[in-house]
N, C-alpha and C positions, 0 to 999 in steps of 0.2 A: 556483639552486633553492628552489623554494617548500617550506617544512618545514609540511605539513599536519597537526595535531594531532588535530582532529574535523572531522567534516563533517554538515549536515543539508539538507534538502529544503525549502525554504518554498513555503506555498501561501498566498495570499490569498483566501478562500473570499467569496461575495455575503452567505453568511447563516452568520456562525461559528457559531452556538450549534449550528445545524441539523449544520456540518460535524463540531462534538465531539462531538456525539451519533452521528455516522457512524463516525467512526475511533475514539471510545473505545468507545462500546456496541456498535452492531453489527459492527465487525471486533475489536473487544477488543484494541485497542493498550494496551499500558502506557504511564502516564502518566511521563514524564521529570522534568518542571518545567512551573509554571504561572506566569505575572508576567502584570501588569496586573491591572485591575480593569475590571469591567463587562461588557457583552455582549461587545464587542470584545478580551476579554481573549487574550491567546496561551497556547496548550498546546504544548508538546514531547511527541512520542510516540518509545518505542523503537521502531526499524524493524531489528531483529536487529543488523549493525554500525555501524548510522546511525542517522537521528534524520529526522522528519517534523516541521516546524514548521507549526503553523497559525495565522497570526495577520491581525490589519487585516481589512479589508473590499476586496472589490473591485467595481467597475460593470459590468466585463468580464467575459465568459466565459471561460475558460479558454482557451490555445491546445492544439490538438488533436495539436501535437507534443510537449507535455507528458506523461509517460505515467508511472508507478511500477511498478516490479519487485519481486516480493515473493514470497520461496522458501518454502514451505510444505512441512510432512512428509506431510502427504496431502492431495491435490487435492478426491478424491471426497468425502471427510470436510468440507472448507472450503466444499465445493459443497452440500452437505446442511446443513452448518449457516447459512450464507449466507443460502441460501435460505429455510428457516425463521423468518431472521429481518427476512424484506422486501426485500433486498439487491439491486438490480438486476442479475441476471446478463446479460450480453452474450454469454457463450458459455459451455456448460458445459465440464468437462475433456475435453481431446482429445490423445491422443500424438501431437506434431508429427514429422515427418521427420526431424528433428534429435535426436530423443530425449528430448525432456522433454514433460513434461505440464503442457500450459497450461490455465487457464480465465481469463475477462475479467469485470468486474465496473465498475462508473461509481460514483464517490461523488456527491454529491448536485447537483455542480456539473458534473459530466459529465467529469470528470479521469478519463481508462482506469487500470485498476489491472490488470495480470496475476498471478496468482497461479500459482507454478511450483513441480512437486513435481519432483525431479531423482532419476530412479530409480537404484537402488543399481548397476547395471550401467553407468551411463551417464560418460563420460570426464570429466566433470566431478566425479564422485566417484572414478571408478576409471580408473586409467589403466594396462592391461596393459604387463609390461616394466618398470615401472619399480619 
């Protein structure tokens, strides 16, 4: 069995500076570390229990199969904050049939990001009888 010590999601944007501004300034993700120099330098952001590395440069668009799932405390507050910062809101917060409150945004390259609020009474937080 592989003993995983840490993990991160890697994104290679078409414009690294634009993506660093999006993830660092608009989303407000905290920087874990930076490496390299120049416009293509890499930045690793904290993502709750994991990391997001934005590094290198890609000449092809991202796959629509790649999406980021980020849990937030309050989806409505996140919606207002991100809308005020000019982030592209694909879909405002909606309570899904499975009980989660989800809103969708896109990064500058079109990578879909779901921001999820887990209500206090949802089974992901609370399991009756346990």
